[in-house]
N, CA, C and O of each residue as an XYZ file, in Angstrom:
376
protein
N      13.906     -2.753     -0.679
C      14.830     -3.700     -0.094
C      14.539     -5.120     -0.615
O      15.421     -5.879     -1.015
N      13.234     -5.413     -0.575
C      12.766     -6.633     -1.067
C      13.035     -6.985     -2.585
O      13.322     -8.116     -2.977
N      12.915     -5.970     -3.314
C      13.261     -6.018     -4.708
C      14.760     -6.333     -4.984
O      15.161     -7.122     -5.840
N      15.581     -5.549     -4.075
C      17.042     -5.749     -4.149
C      17.367     -7.081     -3.972
O      18.165     -7.655     -4.713
N      16.706     -7.706     -2.881
C      17.006     -9.066     -2.432
C      16.616    -10.034     -3.649
O      17.341    -11.005     -3.869
N      15.609     -9.820     -4.360
C      15.217    -10.472     -5.557
C      16.190    -10.397     -6.515
O      16.421    -11.418     -7.164
N      16.890     -9.266     -6.766
C      17.902     -9.060     -7.679
C      19.118     -9.784     -7.339
O      19.769    -10.312     -8.240
N      19.501     -9.861     -6.080
C      20.636    -10.556     -5.503
C      20.608    -12.047     -5.636
O      21.587    -12.706     -5.987
N      19.339    -12.584     -5.315
C      19.046    -13.895     -5.436
C      18.547    -14.501     -6.666
O      18.306    -15.702     -6.791
N      18.405    -13.611     -7.568
C      17.868    -13.847     -8.991
C      16.435    -14.660     -8.821
O      16.138    -15.667     -9.464
N      15.658    -14.053     -7.881
C      14.303    -14.664     -7.681
C      13.282    -13.688     -8.163
O      13.053    -12.640     -7.560
N      12.656    -14.056     -9.286
C      11.694    -13.240     -9.884
C      10.422    -13.084     -9.046
O       9.812    -12.014     -9.053
N      10.030    -14.091     -8.352
C       8.889    -14.086     -7.416
C       9.057    -13.021     -6.337
O       8.097    -12.323     -6.011
N      10.207    -12.889     -5.800
C      10.478    -11.899     -4.739
C      10.433    -10.417     -5.298
O      10.013     -9.466     -4.638
N      10.862    -10.344     -6.450
C      10.793     -9.013     -7.243
C       9.398     -8.684     -7.479
O       9.014     -7.541     -7.231
N       8.537     -9.627     -7.966
C       7.216     -9.325     -8.207
C       6.454     -8.924     -6.990
O       5.639     -8.003     -7.035
N       6.723     -9.645     -5.827
C       6.154     -9.322     -4.597
C       6.451     -7.895     -4.196
O       5.566     -7.150     -3.774
N       7.720     -7.526     -4.337
C       8.069     -6.037     -4.055
C       7.240     -5.070     -4.910
O       6.710     -4.083     -4.400
N       7.139     -5.342     -6.136
C       6.366     -4.478     -6.963
C       4.913     -4.424     -6.548
O       4.294     -3.359     -6.551
N       4.394     -5.523     -6.207
C       2.884     -5.739     -5.777
C       2.817     -4.793     -4.546
O       1.948     -3.923     -4.495
N       3.761     -4.963     -3.518
C       3.658     -4.115     -2.429
C       3.660     -2.646     -2.652
O       2.897     -1.871     -2.076
N       4.611     -2.290     -3.571
C       4.735     -0.828     -3.945
C       3.394     -0.355     -4.564
O       2.941      0.731     -4.202
N       2.768     -1.069     -5.429
C       1.551     -0.637     -6.065
C       0.383     -0.610     -4.953
O      -0.501      0.246     -4.992
N       0.434     -1.465     -4.099
C      -0.624     -1.492     -3.082
C      -0.606     -0.219     -2.219
O      -1.628      0.380     -1.886
N       0.679      0.151     -1.877
C       0.846      1.302     -1.073
C       0.345      2.613     -1.788
O      -0.084      3.580     -1.159
N       0.437      2.558     -3.140
C      -0.039      3.819     -3.875
C      -1.483      3.904     -4.164
O      -1.967      4.926     -4.648
N      -2.181      2.866     -3.882
C      -3.661      2.919     -4.212
C      -4.359      3.949     -3.317
O      -4.126      4.091     -2.117
N      -5.251      4.657     -4.047
C      -6.198      5.573     -3.362
C      -5.514      6.871     -2.923
O      -6.173      7.667     -2.255
N      -4.139      7.170     -3.272
C      -3.577      8.499     -2.814
C      -4.076      9.427     -3.786
O      -4.022      9.166     -4.987
N      -4.610     10.611     -3.292
C      -5.190     11.632     -4.116
C      -4.121     12.433     -4.728
O      -2.949     12.204     -4.430
N      -4.474     13.458     -5.652
C      -3.432     14.207     -6.269
C      -2.669     15.068     -5.340
O      -1.609     15.559     -5.728
N      -3.110     15.294     -4.152
C      -2.365     16.169     -3.163
C      -1.596     15.329     -2.232
O      -1.088     15.878     -1.254
N      -1.436     13.963     -2.430
C      -0.649     13.160     -1.485
C      -1.438     12.665     -0.261
O      -0.843     12.130      0.674
N      -2.625     12.819     -0.256
C      -3.358     12.471      0.968
C      -4.058     11.151      0.662
O      -4.516     10.920     -0.457
N      -4.131     10.302      1.662
C      -4.904      9.033      1.602
C      -5.814      8.859      2.837
O      -5.286      8.848      3.949
N      -6.998      8.738      2.724
C      -7.860      8.562      3.921
C      -7.596      7.207      4.517
O      -6.894      6.367      3.954
N      -8.186      7.025      5.678
C      -8.059      5.673      6.312
C      -8.252      4.539      5.351
O      -9.075      4.621      4.439
N      -7.560      3.561      5.529
C      -7.609      2.355      4.524
C      -9.031      1.912      4.549
O      -9.824      2.169      5.454
N      -9.294      1.186      3.412
C     -10.542      0.507      3.399
C     -10.683     -0.519      4.391
O      -9.699     -1.237      4.572
N     -11.712     -0.727      5.065
C     -11.843     -1.755      6.124
C     -12.865     -2.748      5.508
O     -14.074     -2.521      5.452
N     -12.264     -3.862      5.058
C     -13.154     -4.788      4.244
C     -13.447     -6.019      5.212
O     -13.732     -7.108      4.712
N     -13.391     -5.885      6.345
C     -13.730     -6.954      7.367
C     -14.660     -6.275      8.403
O     -14.812     -5.055      8.459
N     -15.266     -7.164      9.217
C     -16.100     -6.701     10.335
C     -15.232     -5.840     11.291
O     -14.183     -6.317     11.724
N     -15.598     -4.685     11.611
C     -14.743     -3.775     12.423
C     -15.638     -2.753     13.175
O     -16.586     -2.145     12.677
N     -15.191     -2.660     14.444
C     -15.705     -1.621     15.277
C     -14.864     -1.112     16.357
O     -14.038     -1.911     16.799
N     -14.903      0.000     16.848
C     -14.111      0.499     17.924
C     -14.947      0.899     19.135
O     -14.432      1.108     20.233
N     -16.165      0.993     18.915
C     -17.010      1.483     20.102
C     -18.537      1.124     19.745
O     -18.864      0.651     18.657
N     -19.363      1.383     20.708
C     -20.793      1.066     20.545
C     -21.040     -0.437     20.826
O     -20.167     -1.154     21.314
N     -22.281     -0.878     20.490
C     -22.749     -2.293     20.711
C     -22.103     -3.184     19.753
O     -22.453     -3.208     18.573
N     -21.165     -3.921     20.226
C     -20.429     -4.967     19.535
C     -20.915     -6.314     19.710
O     -20.193     -7.238     19.337
N     -22.082     -6.559     20.244
C     -22.525     -7.962     20.680
C     -22.821     -8.724     19.593
O     -22.781     -9.948     19.716
N     -23.173     -8.126     18.336
C     -23.643     -8.878     17.179
C     -22.651     -8.492     15.977
O     -22.739     -7.449     15.329
N     -21.718     -9.471     15.788
C     -20.700     -9.247     14.751
C     -21.312     -9.069     13.358
O     -20.652     -8.514     12.479
N     -22.503     -9.504     13.136
C     -23.133     -9.436     11.783
C     -23.647     -8.029     11.602
O     -23.972     -7.714     10.457
N     -23.752     -7.244     12.452
C     -24.048     -5.783     12.306
C     -22.852     -4.807     12.186
O     -22.993     -3.613     11.923
N     -21.792     -5.350     12.379
C     -20.548     -4.542     12.126
C     -20.238     -4.661     10.619
O     -20.576     -5.634      9.944
N     -19.598     -3.642     10.171
C     -19.178     -3.633      8.807
C     -17.960     -2.593      8.547
O     -17.723     -1.654      9.308
N     -17.306     -2.848      7.510
C     -16.149     -1.850      7.183
C     -16.633     -0.596      6.657
O     -17.839     -0.363      6.572
N     -15.781      0.185      6.315
C     -16.171      1.493      5.661
C     -14.853      2.262      5.245
O     -13.777      1.680      5.115
N     -15.015      3.528      5.061
C     -13.952      4.443      4.669
C     -14.064      5.770      5.281
O     -15.143      6.363      5.273
N     -13.050      6.252      5.792
C     -13.244      7.543      6.515
C     -12.050      8.436      5.969
O     -10.869      8.110      6.087
N     -12.467      9.529      5.395
C     -11.558     10.630      4.883
C     -11.124     11.521      5.972
O     -10.094     12.184      5.846
N     -11.891     11.579      7.094
C     -11.603     12.558      8.166
C     -10.221     12.098      8.930
O      -9.491     12.927      9.474
N      -9.955     10.774      8.914
C      -8.740     10.433      9.507
C      -7.732     10.076      8.420
O      -7.680      8.942      7.943
N      -6.936     11.070      8.042
C      -5.929     10.952      7.020
C      -4.652     10.305      7.584
O      -4.041     10.839      8.510
N      -4.278      9.225      7.056
C      -3.049      8.575      7.479
C      -1.940      8.782      6.410
O      -2.064      8.267      5.299
N      -0.874      9.523      6.735
C       0.056      9.954      5.715
C       1.181      8.914      5.730
O       2.004      8.930      4.815
N       1.267      7.991      6.738
C       2.219      6.908      6.789
C       2.162      6.029      5.605
O       3.208      5.510      5.216
N       0.908      5.781      4.916
C       0.790      4.931      3.737
C       1.513      5.663      2.598
O       2.350      5.101      1.891
N       1.143      6.963      2.456
C       1.789      7.830      1.503
C       3.276      7.892      1.573
O       3.973      7.870      0.559
N       3.758      7.972      2.797
C       5.225      8.065      3.070
C       5.855      6.728      2.685
O       6.952      6.772      2.128
N       5.278      5.532      2.923
C       5.798      4.275      2.561
C       5.989      4.227      1.057
O       7.008      3.758      0.550
N       4.920      4.756      0.319
C       4.880      4.696     -1.049
C       5.955      5.544     -1.678
O       6.680      5.077     -2.556
N       6.069      6.781     -1.245
C       7.135      7.652     -1.707
C       8.408      7.161     -1.324
O       9.292      7.288     -2.172
N       8.715      6.618     -0.225
C       9.938      6.106      0.147
C      10.323      4.840     -0.753
O      11.479      4.658     -1.133
N       9.361      4.058     -1.036
C       9.620      2.792     -2.035
C       9.961      3.454     -3.371
O      10.881      2.974     -4.034
N       9.289      4.518     -3.814
C       9.559      5.064     -5.104
C      10.953      5.556     -5.201
O      11.657      5.350     -6.190
N      11.359      6.253     -4.084
C      12.799      6.785     -4.106
C      13.854      5.585     -3.950
O      14.998      5.715     -4.387
N      13.484      4.572     -3.397
C      14.457      3.487     -3.367
C      14.629      2.707     -4.848
O      15.698      2.268     -5.273
N      13.381      2.638     -5.511
C      13.432      2.156     -6.825
C      14.290      3.063     -7.761
O      15.090      2.597     -8.572
N      14.070      4.337     -7.591
C      14.844      5.347     -8.331
C      16.347      5.246     -8.018
O      17.149      5.316     -8.950
N      16.747      5.093     -6.812
C      18.050      4.972     -6.449
C      18.683      3.747     -7.027
O      19.885      3.744     -7.296
N      17.933      2.723     -7.226
C      18.372      1.455     -7.837
C      18.376      1.418     -9.418
O      18.701      0.432    -10.079
N      17.974      2.611     -9.920
C      18.025      2.836    -11.356
C      16.811      2.116    -12.170
O      16.845      1.832    -13.367
N      15.715      1.878    -11.258
C      14.565      1.180    -11.962
C      13.476      2.192    -12.328
O      13.002      2.995    -11.524
N      13.130      2.084    -13.590
C      12.206      2.922    -14.136
C      10.704      2.824    -13.506
O      10.060      1.785    -13.646
N      10.223      3.840    -12.874
C       8.924      3.721    -12.130
C       7.810      3.398    -13.119
O       6.834      2.721    -12.793
N       7.990      3.914    -14.360
C       6.893      3.716    -15.369
C       6.905      2.215    -15.780
O       5.834      1.702    -16.106
N       7.956      1.539    -15.786
C       8.154      0.095    -16.031
C       7.456     -0.616    -14.916
O       6.697     -1.544    -15.193
N       7.662     -0.233    -13.615
C       7.040     -0.977    -12.539
C       5.498     -0.850    -12.544
O       4.764     -1.797    -12.263
N       5.083      0.310    -12.862
C       3.557      0.482    -12.915
C       2.846     -0.363    -14.001
O       1.663     -0.675    -13.864
N       3.590     -0.740    -15.102
C       2.955     -1.560    -16.090
C       3.454     -2.908    -16.077
O       2.880     -3.754    -16.762
N       4.445     -3.206    -15.386
C       5.083     -4.619    -15.362
C       4.082     -5.619    -14.667
O       3.471     -5.328    -13.640
N       3.975     -6.800    -15.311
C       3.029     -7.770    -14.780
C       3.832     -8.813    -13.924
O       3.243     -9.739    -13.367
């Protein structure tokens, strides 16, 4: 929808943002359509001793597979296809 808005308003920046969002959703999806918990690149903790924030760190968990990211990616791909936009062009477009 954001890409379509960029088309309607002839705003290339909005279209580029939509493509960037699409690419971001598709990162780290494995060949079977699974994507583990997103990378945690900030200090993060849900339990344990959290009194010293310098001991907290991000990580990656494949045990908690979140399919909503994959679903967003596939939904966006379907929308681009419905608009007649070639997905190969989107993957290589700067």
